[in-house]
N, CA, C and O atoms as a Maestro MAE file, in Angstrom:
{
 s_m_m2io_version
 :::
 2.0.0
}

f_m_ct {
 s_m_title
 :::
 protein
 m_atom[336] {
  # First column is atom index #
  i_m_mmod_type
  r_m_x_coord
  r_m_y_coord
  r_m_z_coord
  i_m_residue_number
  s_m_chain_name
  s_m_pdb_residue_name
  s_m_pdb_atom_name
  i_m_atomic_number
  :::
  1 25 22.329 -33.381 -17.078 1 A "MET " " N  " 7
  2 3 21.136 -33.754 -17.781 1 A "MET " " CA " 6
  3 2 19.895 -33.282 -17.045 1 A "MET " " C  " 6
  4 15 18.896 -32.912 -17.662 1 A "MET " " O  " 8
  5 25 19.964 -33.296 -15.751 2 A "ARG " " N  " 7
  6 3 18.821 -32.875 -14.974 2 A "ARG " " CA " 6
  7 2 18.558 -31.371 -15.144 2 A "ARG " " C  " 6
  8 15 17.408 -30.935 -15.108 2 A "ARG " " O  " 8
  9 25 19.614 -30.587 -15.327 3 A "HIS " " N  " 7
  10 3 19.454 -29.144 -15.506 3 A "HIS " " CA " 6
  11 2 18.736 -28.817 -16.808 3 A "HIS " " C  " 6
  12 15 18.088 -27.775 -16.907 3 A "HIS " " O  " 8
  13 25 18.837 -29.667 -17.785 4 A "SER " " N  " 7
  14 3 18.192 -29.388 -19.066 4 A "SER " " CA " 6
  15 2 16.662 -29.489 -18.958 4 A "SER " " C  " 6
  16 15 15.959 -28.941 -19.806 4 A "SER " " O  " 8
  17 25 16.145 -30.159 -17.960 5 A "ILE " " N  " 7
  18 3 14.709 -30.265 -17.758 5 A "ILE " " CA " 6
  19 2 14.205 -29.177 -16.806 5 A "ILE " " C  " 6
  20 15 13.096 -28.670 -16.976 5 A "ILE " " O  " 8
  21 25 14.997 -28.825 -15.828 6 A "VAL " " N  " 7
  22 3 14.581 -27.873 -14.806 6 A "VAL " " CA " 6
  23 2 14.432 -26.466 -15.379 6 A "VAL " " C  " 6
  24 15 13.470 -25.770 -15.056 6 A "VAL " " O  " 8
  25 25 15.345 -26.047 -16.203 7 A "VAL " " N  " 7
  26 3 15.322 -24.679 -16.725 7 A "VAL " " CA " 6
  27 2 14.082 -24.431 -17.589 7 A "VAL " " C  " 6
  28 15 13.400 -23.433 -17.356 7 A "VAL " " O  " 8
  29 25 13.750 -25.268 -18.561 8 A "PRO " " N  " 7
  30 3 12.524 -25.010 -19.341 8 A "PRO " " CA " 6
  31 2 11.249 -25.093 -18.489 8 A "PRO " " C  " 6
  32 15 10.287 -24.365 -18.734 8 A "PRO " " O  " 8
  33 25 11.251 -25.971 -17.504 9 A "ALA " " N  " 7
  34 3 10.079 -26.068 -16.639 9 A "ALA " " CA " 6
  35 2 9.899 -24.794 -15.822 9 A "ALA " " C  " 6
  36 15 8.776 -24.320 -15.653 9 A "ALA " " O  " 8
  37 25 10.979 -24.246 -15.323 10 A "ALA " " N  " 7
  38 3 10.912 -23.006 -14.551 10 A "ALA " " CA " 6
  39 2 10.467 -21.846 -15.433 10 A "ALA " " C  " 6
  40 15 9.671 -21.007 -15.012 10 A "ALA " " O  " 8
  41 25 10.980 -21.801 -16.651 11 A "LEU " " N  " 7
  42 3 10.573 -20.735 -17.575 11 A "LEU " " CA " 6
  43 2 9.091 -20.850 -17.927 11 A "LEU " " C  " 6
  44 15 8.394 -19.839 -18.013 11 A "LEU " " O  " 8
  45 25 8.615 -22.055 -18.128 12 A "ALA " " N  " 7
  46 3 7.201 -22.249 -18.439 12 A "ALA " " CA " 6
  47 2 6.323 -21.828 -17.270 12 A "ALA " " C  " 6
  48 15 5.263 -21.235 -17.473 12 A "ALA " " O  " 8
  49 25 6.749 -22.125 -16.060 13 A "LEU " " N  " 7
  50 3 5.999 -21.738 -14.867 13 A "LEU " " CA " 6
  51 2 5.938 -20.221 -14.726 13 A "LEU " " C  " 6
  52 15 4.879 -19.659 -14.451 13 A "LEU " " O  " 8
  53 25 7.074 -19.567 -14.916 14 A "LEU " " N  " 7
  54 3 7.099 -18.097 -14.827 14 A "LEU " " CA " 6
  55 2 6.275 -17.458 -15.936 14 A "LEU " " C  " 6
  56 15 5.571 -16.477 -15.697 14 A "LEU " " O  " 8
  57 25 6.354 -17.996 -17.128 15 A "GLY " " N  " 7
  58 3 5.568 -17.471 -18.247 15 A "GLY " " CA " 6
  59 2 4.081 -17.614 -17.998 15 A "GLY " " C  " 6
  60 15 3.313 -16.696 -18.284 15 A "GLY " " O  " 8
  61 25 3.667 -18.751 -17.472 16 A "GLY " " N  " 7
  62 3 2.253 -18.964 -17.168 16 A "GLY " " CA " 6
  63 2 1.754 -18.028 -16.093 16 A "GLY " " C  " 6
  64 15 0.632 -17.529 -16.172 16 A "GLY " " O  " 8
  65 25 2.578 -17.784 -15.084 17 A "ALA " " N  " 7
  66 3 2.186 -16.856 -14.020 17 A "ALA " " CA " 6
  67 2 2.050 -15.445 -14.568 17 A "ALA " " C  " 6
  68 15 1.150 -14.714 -14.157 17 A "ALA " " O  " 8
  69 25 2.913 -15.049 -15.477 18 A "GLY " " N  " 7
  70 3 2.826 -13.720 -16.087 18 A "GLY " " CA " 6
  71 2 1.554 -13.542 -16.886 18 A "GLY " " C  " 6
  72 15 0.945 -12.472 -16.851 18 A "GLY " " O  " 8
  73 25 1.143 -14.572 -17.606 19 A "VAL " " N  " 7
  74 3 -0.092 -14.509 -18.384 19 A "VAL " " CA " 6
  75 2 -1.290 -14.418 -17.453 19 A "VAL " " C  " 6
  76 15 -2.234 -13.678 -17.731 19 A "VAL " " O  " 8
  77 25 -1.267 -15.156 -16.359 20 A "MET " " N  " 7
  78 3 -2.388 -15.114 -15.413 20 A "MET " " CA " 6
  79 2 -2.524 -13.730 -14.790 20 A "MET " " C  " 6
  80 15 -3.639 -13.235 -14.630 20 A "MET " " O  " 8
  81 25 -1.418 -13.104 -14.439 21 A "VAL " " N  " 7
  82 3 -1.468 -11.767 -13.851 21 A "VAL " " CA " 6
  83 2 -1.985 -10.763 -14.868 21 A "VAL " " C  " 6
  84 15 -2.788 -9.896 -14.522 21 A "VAL " " O  " 8
  85 25 -1.546 -10.861 -16.104 22 A "ALA " " N  " 7
  86 3 -1.970 -9.924 -17.145 22 A "ALA " " CA " 6
  87 2 -3.459 -10.058 -17.435 22 A "ALA " " C  " 6
  88 15 -4.123 -9.052 -17.685 22 A "ALA " " O  " 8
  89 25 -3.997 -11.262 -17.408 23 A "THR " " N  " 7
  90 3 -5.404 -11.423 -17.727 23 A "THR " " CA " 6
  91 2 -6.304 -11.006 -16.580 23 A "THR " " C  " 6
  92 15 -7.427 -10.567 -16.829 23 A "THR " " O  " 8
  93 25 -5.866 -11.123 -15.340 24 A "THR " " N  " 7
  94 3 -6.718 -10.733 -14.228 24 A "THR " " CA " 6
  95 2 -6.820 -9.225 -14.081 24 A "THR " " C  " 6
  96 15 -7.800 -8.737 -13.517 24 A "THR " " O  " 8
  97 25 -5.846 -8.473 -14.565 25 A "THR " " N  " 7
  98 3 -5.917 -7.022 -14.428 25 A "THR " " CA " 6
  99 2 -6.949 -6.415 -15.370 25 A "THR " " C  " 6
  100 15 -7.426 -5.309 -15.117 25 A "THR " " O  " 8
  101 25 -7.304 -7.100 -16.440 26 A "TYR " " N  " 7
  102 3 -8.269 -6.583 -17.393 26 A "TYR " " CA " 6
  103 2 -9.610 -7.304 -17.294 26 A "TYR " " C  " 6
  104 15 -10.378 -7.310 -18.257 26 A "TYR " " O  " 8
  105 25 -9.898 -7.905 -16.159 27 A "ALA " " N  " 7
  106 3 -11.103 -8.705 -16.024 27 A "ALA " " CA " 6
  107 2 -12.311 -7.905 -15.553 27 A "ALA " " C  " 6
  108 15 -13.364 -8.494 -15.311 27 A "ALA " " O  " 8
  109 25 -12.201 -6.594 -15.413 28 A "GLN " " N  " 7
  110 3 -13.341 -5.807 -14.961 28 A "GLN " " CA " 6
  111 2 -14.400 -5.731 -16.048 28 A "GLN " " C  " 6
  112 15 -14.092 -5.647 -17.237 28 A "GLN " " O  " 8
  113 25 -15.634 -5.762 -15.621 29 A "THR " " N  " 7
  114 3 -16.742 -5.653 -16.561 29 A "THR " " CA " 6
  115 2 -17.111 -4.190 -16.760 29 A "THR " " C  " 6
  116 15 -16.651 -3.318 -16.023 29 A "THR " " O  " 8
  117 25 -17.932 -3.934 -17.746 30 A "GLN " " N  " 7
  118 3 -18.384 -2.562 -17.982 30 A "GLN " " CA " 6
  119 2 -19.203 -2.059 -16.811 30 A "GLN " " C  " 6
  120 15 -19.141 -0.878 -16.468 30 A "GLN " " O  " 8
  121 25 -19.976 -2.950 -16.190 31 A "GLY " " N  " 7
  122 3 -20.768 -2.547 -15.037 31 A "GLY " " CA " 6
  123 2 -19.905 -2.084 -13.884 31 A "GLY " " C  " 6
  124 15 -20.251 -1.131 -13.187 31 A "GLY " " O  " 8
  125 25 -18.778 -2.755 -13.679 32 A "MET " " N  " 7
  126 3 -17.861 -2.366 -12.608 32 A "MET " " CA " 6
  127 2 -17.237 -0.999 -12.906 32 A "MET " " C  " 6
  128 15 -17.061 -0.176 -12.007 32 A "MET " " O  " 8
  129 25 -16.909 -0.774 -14.172 33 A "GLU " " N  " 7
  130 3 -16.333 0.516 -14.547 33 A "GLU " " CA " 6
  131 2 -17.356 1.637 -14.348 33 A "GLU " " C  " 6
  132 15 -17.011 2.708 -13.848 33 A "GLU " " O  " 8
  133 25 -18.612 1.396 -14.738 34 A "ARG " " N  " 7
  134 3 -19.647 2.421 -14.546 34 A "ARG " " CA " 6
  135 2 -19.863 2.698 -13.070 34 A "ARG " " C  " 6
  136 15 -20.050 3.851 -12.679 34 A "ARG " " O  " 8
  137 25 -19.840 1.654 -12.240 35 A "ARG " " N  " 7
  138 3 -20.012 1.826 -10.800 35 A "ARG " " CA " 6
  139 2 -18.873 2.675 -10.230 35 A "ARG " " C  " 6
  140 15 -19.110 3.553 -9.401 35 A "ARG " " O  " 8
  141 25 -17.647 2.420 -10.669 36 A "ASP " " N  " 7
  142 3 -16.518 3.225 -10.205 36 A "ASP " " CA " 6
  143 2 -16.662 4.684 -10.625 36 A "ASP " " C  " 6
  144 15 -16.328 5.592 -9.865 36 A "ASP " " O  " 8
  145 25 -17.161 4.903 -11.844 37 A "GLU " " N  " 7
  146 3 -17.378 6.275 -12.303 37 A "GLU " " CA " 6
  147 2 -18.426 6.982 -11.451 37 A "GLU " " C  " 6
  148 15 -18.270 8.155 -11.112 37 A "GLU " " O  " 8
  149 25 -19.497 6.260 -11.104 38 A "ARG " " N  " 7
  150 3 -20.538 6.863 -10.258 38 A "ARG " " CA " 6
  151 2 -19.991 7.190 -8.877 38 A "ARG " " C  " 6
  152 15 -20.312 8.234 -8.309 38 A "ARG " " O  " 8
  153 25 -19.167 6.300 -8.338 39 A "ARG " " N  " 7
  154 3 -18.574 6.567 -7.019 39 A "ARG " " CA " 6
  155 2 -17.685 7.796 -7.070 39 A "ARG " " C  " 6
  156 15 -17.723 8.634 -6.169 39 A "ARG " " O  " 8
  157 25 -16.882 7.905 -8.126 40 A "ASP " " N  " 7
  158 3 -16.027 9.084 -8.274 40 A "ASP " " CA " 6
  159 2 -16.871 10.337 -8.416 40 A "ASP " " C  " 6
  160 15 -16.532 11.387 -7.869 40 A "ASP " " O  " 8
  161 25 -17.972 10.229 -9.153 41 A "ASN " " N  " 7
  162 3 -18.865 11.366 -9.357 41 A "ASN " " CA " 6
  163 2 -19.474 11.817 -8.032 41 A "ASN " " C  " 6
  164 15 -19.528 13.011 -7.739 41 A "ASN " " O  " 8
  165 25 -19.932 10.848 -7.233 42 A "ARG " " N  " 7
  166 3 -20.516 11.189 -5.930 42 A "ARG " " CA " 6
  167 2 -19.472 11.829 -5.021 42 A "ARG " " C  " 6
  168 15 -19.760 12.802 -4.325 42 A "ARG " " O  " 8
  169 25 -18.268 11.283 -5.030 43 A "GLN " " N  " 7
  170 3 -17.220 11.840 -4.177 43 A "GLN " " CA " 6
  171 2 -16.898 13.270 -4.605 43 A "GLN " " C  " 6
  172 15 -16.666 14.133 -3.759 43 A "GLN " " O  " 8
  173 25 -16.881 13.523 -5.904 44 A "GLY " " N  " 7
  174 3 -16.628 14.873 -6.394 44 A "GLY " " CA " 6
  175 2 -17.717 15.847 -5.990 44 A "GLY " " C  " 6
  176 15 -17.432 16.993 -5.643 44 A "GLY " " O  " 8
  177 25 -18.957 15.400 -6.032 45 A "SER " " N  " 7
  178 3 -20.056 16.283 -5.645 45 A "SER " " CA " 6
  179 2 -20.043 16.544 -4.141 45 A "SER " " C  " 6
  180 15 -20.386 17.642 -3.702 45 A "SER " " O  " 8
  181 25 -19.652 15.546 -3.347 46 A "ARG " " N  " 7
  182 3 -19.536 15.764 -1.899 46 A "ARG " " CA " 6
  183 2 -18.444 16.790 -1.602 46 A "ARG " " C  " 6
  184 15 -18.618 17.669 -0.758 46 A "ARG " " O  " 8
  185 25 -17.326 16.670 -2.301 47 A "ALA " " N  " 7
  186 3 -16.235 17.624 -2.097 47 A "ALA " " CA " 6
  187 2 -16.672 19.032 -2.495 47 A "ALA " " C  " 6
  188 15 -16.318 20.011 -1.838 47 A "ALA " " O  " 8
  189 25 -17.445 19.123 -3.581 48 A "GLN " " N  " 7
  190 3 -17.960 20.420 -4.033 48 A "GLN " " CA " 6
  191 2 -18.843 21.051 -2.959 48 A "GLN " " C  " 6
  192 15 -18.723 22.240 -2.667 48 A "GLN " " O  " 8
  193 25 -19.726 20.247 -2.376 49 A "LYS " " N  " 7
  194 3 -20.633 20.762 -1.354 49 A "LYS " " CA " 6
  195 2 -19.863 21.182 -0.100 49 A "LYS " " C  " 6
  196 15 -20.156 22.229 0.478 49 A "LYS " " O  " 8
  197 25 -18.891 20.388 0.325 50 A "GLN " " N  " 7
  198 3 -18.098 20.726 1.505 50 A "GLN " " CA " 6
  199 2 -17.327 22.028 1.290 50 A "GLN " " C  " 6
  200 15 -17.243 22.864 2.190 50 A "GLN " " O  " 8
  201 25 -16.771 22.192 0.100 51 A "ALA " " N  " 7
  202 3 -16.040 23.426 -0.208 51 A "ALA " " CA " 6
  203 2 -16.989 24.620 -0.202 51 A "ALA " " C  " 6
  204 15 -16.629 25.705 0.253 51 A "ALA " " O  " 8
  205 25 -18.190 24.416 -0.704 52 A "CYS " " N  " 7
  206 3 -19.180 25.483 -0.718 52 A "CYS " " CA " 6
  207 2 -19.574 25.874 0.703 52 A "CYS " " C  " 6
  208 15 -19.662 27.057 1.032 52 A "CYS " " O  " 8
  209 25 -19.809 24.867 1.538 53 A "LYS " " N  " 7
  210 3 -20.214 25.134 2.922 53 A "LYS " " CA " 6
  211 2 -19.094 25.810 3.708 53 A "LYS " " C  " 6
  212 15 -19.362 26.621 4.594 53 A "LYS " " O  " 8
  213 25 -17.859 25.486 3.396 54 A "ALA " " N  " 7
  214 3 -16.723 26.062 4.118 54 A "ALA " " CA " 6
  215 2 -16.527 27.532 3.757 54 A "ALA " " C  " 6
  216 15 -15.946 28.290 4.533 54 A "ALA " " O  " 8
  217 25 -17.015 27.938 2.574 55 A "GLY " " N  " 7
  218 3 -16.820 29.304 2.117 55 A "GLY " " CA " 6
  219 2 -17.677 30.330 2.835 55 A "GLY " " C  " 6
  220 15 -17.292 31.497 2.898 55 A "GLY " " O  " 8
  221 25 -18.811 29.947 3.371 56 A "ASP " " N  " 7
  222 3 -19.721 30.815 4.125 56 A "ASP " " CA " 6
  223 2 -20.340 31.946 3.313 56 A "ASP " " C  " 6
  224 15 -21.017 32.795 3.893 56 A "ASP " " O  " 8
  225 25 -20.141 31.996 2.004 57 A "GLU " " N  " 7
  226 3 -20.759 33.079 1.258 57 A "GLU " " CA " 6
  227 2 -22.052 32.643 0.565 57 A "GLU " " C  " 6
  228 15 -22.760 33.476 -0.002 57 A "GLU " " O  " 8
  229 25 -22.364 31.349 0.606 58 A "LYS " " N  " 7
  230 3 -23.583 30.861 -0.038 58 A "LYS " " CA " 6
  231 2 -24.475 30.189 0.987 58 A "LYS " " C  " 6
  232 15 -24.025 29.735 2.039 58 A "LYS " " O  " 8
  233 25 -25.766 30.140 0.642 59 A "THR " " N  " 7
  234 3 -26.725 29.490 1.531 59 A "THR " " CA " 6
  235 2 -26.665 27.970 1.348 59 A "THR " " C  " 6
  236 15 -26.038 27.476 0.411 59 A "THR " " O  " 8
  237 25 -27.309 27.251 2.232 60 A "ARG " " N  " 7
  238 3 -27.356 25.787 2.118 60 A "ARG " " CA " 6
  239 2 -28.017 25.369 0.816 60 A "ARG " " C  " 6
  240 15 -27.579 24.419 0.167 60 A "ARG " " O  " 8
  241 25 -29.071 26.077 0.435 61 A "ALA " " N  " 7
  242 3 -29.781 25.736 -0.798 61 A "ALA " " CA " 6
  243 2 -28.875 25.914 -2.018 61 A "ALA " " C  " 6
  244 15 -28.907 25.101 -2.942 61 A "ALA " " O  " 8
  245 25 -28.079 26.965 -2.020 62 A "GLU " " N  " 7
  246 3 -27.162 27.180 -3.142 62 A "GLU " " CA " 6
  247 2 -26.089 26.094 -3.189 62 A "GLU " " C  " 6
  248 15 -25.691 25.660 -4.270 62 A "GLU " " O  " 8
  249 25 -25.623 25.657 -2.023 63 A "CYS " " N  " 7
  250 3 -24.628 24.582 -1.978 63 A "CYS " " CA " 6
  251 2 -25.228 23.267 -2.469 63 A "CYS " " C  " 6
  252 15 -24.570 22.514 -3.187 63 A "CYS " " O  " 8
  253 25 -26.472 22.987 -2.087 64 A "ARG " " N  " 7
  254 3 -27.132 21.769 -2.556 64 A "ARG " " CA " 6
  255 2 -27.306 21.807 -4.067 64 A "ARG " " C  " 6
  256 15 -27.130 20.793 -4.742 64 A "ARG " " O  " 8
  257 25 -27.652 22.974 -4.596 65 A "GLN " " N  " 7
  258 3 -27.832 23.094 -6.040 65 A "GLN " " CA " 6
  259 2 -26.508 22.875 -6.762 65 A "GLN " " C  " 6
  260 15 -26.480 22.241 -7.817 65 A "GLN " " O  " 8
  261 25 -25.418 23.386 -6.213 66 A "GLN " " N  " 7
  262 3 -24.109 23.151 -6.815 66 A "GLN " " CA " 6
  263 2 -23.777 21.668 -6.817 66 A "GLN " " C  " 6
  264 15 -23.226 21.153 -7.790 66 A "GLN " " O  " 8
  265 25 -24.111 20.979 -5.726 67 A "LYS " " N  " 7
  266 3 -23.868 19.542 -5.650 67 A "LYS " " CA " 6
  267 2 -24.676 18.821 -6.720 67 A "LYS " " C  " 6
  268 15 -24.153 17.939 -7.401 67 A "LYS " " O  " 8
  269 25 -25.941 19.184 -6.875 68 A "ARG " " N  " 7
  270 3 -26.788 18.562 -7.899 68 A "ARG " " CA " 6
  271 2 -26.219 18.802 -9.295 68 A "ARG " " C  " 6
  272 15 -26.165 17.892 -10.122 68 A "ARG " " O  " 8
  273 25 -25.798 20.037 -9.542 69 A "ASP " " N  " 7
  274 3 -25.235 20.368 -10.849 69 A "ASP " " CA " 6
  275 2 -23.974 19.550 -11.126 69 A "ASP " " C  " 6
  276 15 -23.770 19.083 -12.247 69 A "ASP " " O  " 8
  277 25 -23.135 19.376 -10.113 70 A "THR " " N  " 7
  278 3 -21.914 18.591 -10.274 70 A "THR " " CA " 6
  279 2 -22.247 17.140 -10.587 70 A "THR " " C  " 6
  280 15 -21.621 16.532 -11.455 70 A "THR " " O  " 8
  281 25 -23.224 16.586 -9.891 71 A "LYS " " N  " 7
  282 3 -23.617 15.201 -10.156 71 A "LYS " " CA " 6
  283 2 -24.221 15.070 -11.552 71 A "LYS " " C  " 6
  284 15 -23.957 14.094 -12.253 71 A "LYS " " O  " 8
  285 25 -25.033 16.052 -11.960 72 A "GLN " " N  " 7
  286 3 -25.670 16.002 -13.273 72 A "GLN " " CA " 6
  287 2 -24.636 16.060 -14.380 72 A "GLN " " C  " 6
  288 15 -24.785 15.384 -15.398 72 A "GLN " " O  " 8
  289 25 -23.592 16.854 -14.201 73 A "GLU " " N  " 7
  290 3 -22.541 16.951 -15.211 73 A "GLU " " CA " 6
  291 2 -21.807 15.621 -15.369 73 A "GLU " " C  " 6
  292 15 -21.323 15.311 -16.458 73 A "GLU " " O  " 8
  293 25 -21.719 14.843 -14.312 74 A "GLY " " N  " 7
  294 3 -21.008 13.575 -14.364 74 A "GLY " " CA " 6
  295 2 -21.811 12.437 -14.952 74 A "GLY " " C  " 6
  296 15 -21.258 11.372 -15.223 74 A "GLY " " O  " 8
  297 25 -23.093 12.633 -15.154 75 A "ARG " " N  " 7
  298 3 -23.933 11.566 -15.689 75 A "ARG " " CA " 6
  299 2 -23.769 11.459 -17.196 75 A "ARG " " C  " 6
  300 15 -23.540 12.461 -17.873 75 A "ARG " " O  " 8
  301 25 -23.885 10.239 -17.725 76 A "PRO " " N  " 7
  302 3 -23.830 10.077 -19.178 76 A "PRO " " CA " 6
  303 2 -25.035 10.729 -19.833 76 A "PRO " " C  " 6
  304 15 -26.101 10.834 -19.226 76 A "PRO " " O  " 8
  305 25 -24.866 11.162 -21.058 77 A "VAL " " N  " 7
  306 3 -25.921 11.885 -21.760 77 A "VAL " " CA " 6
  307 2 -27.097 10.991 -22.073 77 A "VAL " " C  " 6
  308 15 -28.241 11.430 -21.953 77 A "VAL " " O  " 8
  309 25 -26.863 9.755 -22.470 78 A "ASN " " N  " 7
  310 3 -27.962 8.901 -22.928 78 A "ASN " " CA " 6
  311 2 -28.369 7.854 -21.905 78 A "ASN " " C  " 6
  312 15 -28.824 6.774 -22.281 78 A "ASN " " O  " 8
  313 25 -28.217 8.148 -20.633 79 A "SER " " N  " 7
  314 3 -28.628 7.169 -19.617 79 A "SER " " CA " 6
  315 2 -30.141 7.265 -19.402 79 A "SER " " C  " 6
  316 15 -30.692 8.363 -19.325 79 A "SER " " O  " 8
  317 25 -30.808 6.115 -19.305 80 A "PRO " " N  " 7
  318 3 -32.253 6.143 -19.096 80 A "PRO " " CA " 6
  319 2 -32.571 6.572 -17.662 80 A "PRO " " C  " 6
  320 15 -31.794 6.301 -16.746 80 A "PRO " " O  " 8
  321 25 -33.702 7.236 -17.467 81 A "PRO " " N  " 7
  322 3 -34.066 7.646 -16.103 81 A "PRO " " CA " 6
  323 2 -34.393 6.436 -15.245 81 A "PRO " " C  " 6
  324 15 -34.867 5.414 -15.740 81 A "PRO " " O  " 8
  325 25 -34.131 6.571 -13.951 82 A "LYS " " N  " 7
  326 3 -34.438 5.488 -13.021 82 A "LYS " " CA " 6
  327 2 -35.941 5.446 -12.783 82 A "LYS " " C  " 6
  328 15 -36.593 6.486 -12.694 82 A "LYS " " O  " 8
  329 25 -36.476 4.261 -12.682 83 A "SER " " N  " 7
  330 3 -37.895 4.134 -12.355 83 A "SER " " CA " 6
  331 2 -38.023 3.709 -10.913 83 A "SER " " C  " 6
  332 15 -37.239 2.895 -10.424 83 A "SER " " O  " 8
  333 25 -39.006 4.256 -10.234 84 A "GLY " " N  " 7
  334 3 -39.284 3.767 -8.919 84 A "GLY " " CA " 6
  335 2 -38.914 4.650 -7.853 84 A "GLY " " C  " 6
  336 15 -39.112 4.322 -6.683 84 A "GLY " " O  " 8
  :::
 }
 m_bond[335] {
  # First column is bond index #
  i_m_from
  i_m_to
  i_m_order
  :::
  1 1 2 1
  2 2 3 1
  3 3 4 2
  4 3 5 1
  5 5 6 1
  6 6 7 1
  7 7 8 2
  8 7 9 1
  9 9 10 1
  10 10 11 1
  11 11 12 2
  12 11 13 1
  13 13 14 1
  14 14 15 1
  15 15 16 2
  16 15 17 1
  17 17 18 1
  18 18 19 1
  19 19 20 2
  20 19 21 1
  21 21 22 1
  22 22 23 1
  23 23 24 2
  24 23 25 1
  25 25 26 1
  26 26 27 1
  27 27 28 2
  28 27 29 1
  29 29 30 1
  30 30 31 1
  31 31 32 2
  32 31 33 1
  33 33 34 1
  34 34 35 1
  35 35 36 2
  36 35 37 1
  37 37 38 1
  38 38 39 1
  39 39 40 2
  40 39 41 1
  41 41 42 1
  42 42 43 1
  43 43 44 2
  44 43 45 1
  45 45 46 1
  46 46 47 1
  47 47 48 2
  48 47 49 1
  49 49 50 1
  50 50 51 1
  51 51 52 2
  52 51 53 1
  53 53 54 1
  54 54 55 1
  55 55 56 2
  56 55 57 1
  57 57 58 1
  58 58 59 1
  59 59 60 2
  60 59 61 1
  61 61 62 1
  62 62 63 1
  63 63 64 2
  64 63 65 1
  65 65 66 1
  66 66 67 1
  67 67 68 2
  68 67 69 1
  69 69 70 1
  70 70 71 1
  71 71 72 2
  72 71 73 1
  73 73 74 1
  74 74 75 1
  75 75 76 2
  76 75 77 1
  77 77 78 1
  78 78 79 1
  79 79 80 2
  80 79 81 1
  81 81 82 1
  82 82 83 1
  83 83 84 2
  84 83 85 1
  85 85 86 1
  86 86 87 1
  87 87 88 2
  88 87 89 1
  89 89 90 1
  90 90 91 1
  91 91 92 2
  92 91 93 1
  93 93 94 1
  94 94 95 1
  95 95 96 2
  96 95 97 1
  97 97 98 1
  98 98 99 1
  99 99 100 2
  100 99 101 1
  101 101 102 1
  102 102 103 1
  103 103 104 2
  104 103 105 1
  105 105 106 1
  106 106 107 1
  107 107 108 2
  108 107 109 1
  109 109 110 1
  110 110 111 1
  111 111 112 2
  112 111 113 1
  113 113 114 1
  114 114 115 1
  115 115 116 2
  116 115 117 1
  117 117 118 1
  118 118 119 1
  119 119 120 2
  120 119 121 1
  121 121 122 1
  122 122 123 1
  123 123 124 2
  124 123 125 1
  125 125 126 1
  126 126 127 1
  127 127 128 2
  128 127 129 1
  129 129 130 1
  130 130 131 1
  131 131 132 2
  132 131 133 1
  133 133 134 1
  134 134 135 1
  135 135 136 2
  136 135 137 1
  137 137 138 1
  138 138 139 1
  139 139 140 2
  140 139 141 1
  141 141 142 1
  142 142 143 1
  143 143 144 2
  144 143 145 1
  145 145 146 1
  146 146 147 1
  147 147 148 2
  148 147 149 1
  149 149 150 1
  150 150 151 1
  151 151 152 2
  152 151 153 1
  153 153 154 1
  154 154 155 1
  155 155 156 2
  156 155 157 1
  157 157 158 1
  158 158 159 1
  159 159 160 2
  160 159 161 1
  161 161 162 1
  162 162 163 1
  163 163 164 2
  164 163 165 1
  165 165 166 1
  166 166 167 1
  167 167 168 2
  168 167 169 1
  169 169 170 1
  170 170 171 1
  171 171 172 2
  172 171 173 1
  173 173 174 1
  174 174 175 1
  175 175 176 2
  176 175 177 1
  177 177 178 1
  178 178 179 1
  179 179 180 2
  180 179 181 1
  181 181 182 1
  182 182 183 1
  183 183 184 2
  184 183 185 1
  185 185 186 1
  186 186 187 1
  187 187 188 2
  188 187 189 1
  189 189 190 1
  190 190 191 1
  191 191 192 2
  192 191 193 1
  193 193 194 1
  194 194 195 1
  195 195 196 2
  196 195 197 1
  197 197 198 1
  198 198 199 1
  199 199 200 2
  200 199 201 1
  201 201 202 1
  202 202 203 1
  203 203 204 2
  204 203 205 1
  205 205 206 1
  206 206 207 1
  207 207 208 2
  208 207 209 1
  209 209 210 1
  210 210 211 1
  211 211 212 2
  212 211 213 1
  213 213 214 1
  214 214 215 1
  215 215 216 2
  216 215 217 1
  217 217 218 1
  218 218 219 1
  219 219 220 2
  220 219 221 1
  221 221 222 1
  222 222 223 1
  223 223 224 2
  224 223 225 1
  225 225 226 1
  226 226 227 1
  227 227 228 2
  228 227 229 1
  229 229 230 1
  230 230 231 1
  231 231 232 2
  232 231 233 1
  233 233 234 1
  234 234 235 1
  235 235 236 2
  236 235 237 1
  237 237 238 1
  238 238 239 1
  239 239 240 2
  240 239 241 1
  241 241 242 1
  242 242 243 1
  243 243 244 2
  244 243 245 1
  245 245 246 1
  246 246 247 1
  247 247 248 2
  248 247 249 1
  249 249 250 1
  250 250 251 1
  251 251 252 2
  252 251 253 1
  253 253 254 1
  254 254 255 1
  255 255 256 2
  256 255 257 1
  257 257 258 1
  258 258 259 1
  259 259 260 2
  260 259 261 1
  261 261 262 1
  262 262 263 1
  263 263 264 2
  264 263 265 1
  265 265 266 1
  266 266 267 1
  267 267 268 2
  268 267 269 1
  269 269 270 1
  270 270 271 1
  271 271 272 2
  272 271 273 1
  273 273 274 1
  274 274 275 1
  275 275 276 2
  276 275 277 1
  277 277 278 1
  278 278 279 1
  279 279 280 2
  280 279 281 1
  281 281 282 1
  282 282 283 1
  283 283 284 2
  284 283 285 1
  285 285 286 1
  286 286 287 1
  287 287 288 2
  288 287 289 1
  289 289 290 1
  290 290 291 1
  291 291 292 2
  292 291 293 1
  293 293 294 1
  294 294 295 1
  295 295 296 2
  296 295 297 1
  297 297 298 1
  298 298 299 1
  299 299 300 2
  300 299 301 1
  301 301 302 1
  302 302 303 1
  303 303 304 2
  304 303 305 1
  305 305 306 1
  306 306 307 1
  307 307 308 2
  308 307 309 1
  309 309 310 1
  310 310 311 1
  311 311 312 2
  312 311 313 1
  313 313 314 1
  314 314 315 1
  315 315 316 2
  316 315 317 1
  317 317 318 1
  318 318 319 1
  319 319 320 2
  320 319 321 1
  321 321 322 1
  322 322 323 1
  323 323 324 2
  324 323 325 1
  325 325 326 1
  326 326 327 1
  327 327 328 2
  328 327 329 1
  329 329 330 1
  330 330 331 1
  331 331 332 2
  332 331 333 1
  333 333 334 1
  334 334 335 1
  335 335 336 2
  :::
 }
}
């Protein structure tokens, strides 16, 4: 008789834990996603500049311009300009 209570209780506990894990994985806000995109964009532009500098065929100014272009390509089209 005791086993008839333990099994459903254990299943309910496991089911509840599964729901909690599933809901926490999708708890990111849009702001967090945009921040991650900006970080990825910056990292990509840094890698672009390092690769340019390692090549030795371009000047520092050309490498900086490539970095700027890479960052600009990663920006959303309708983002408002920063003030300040």
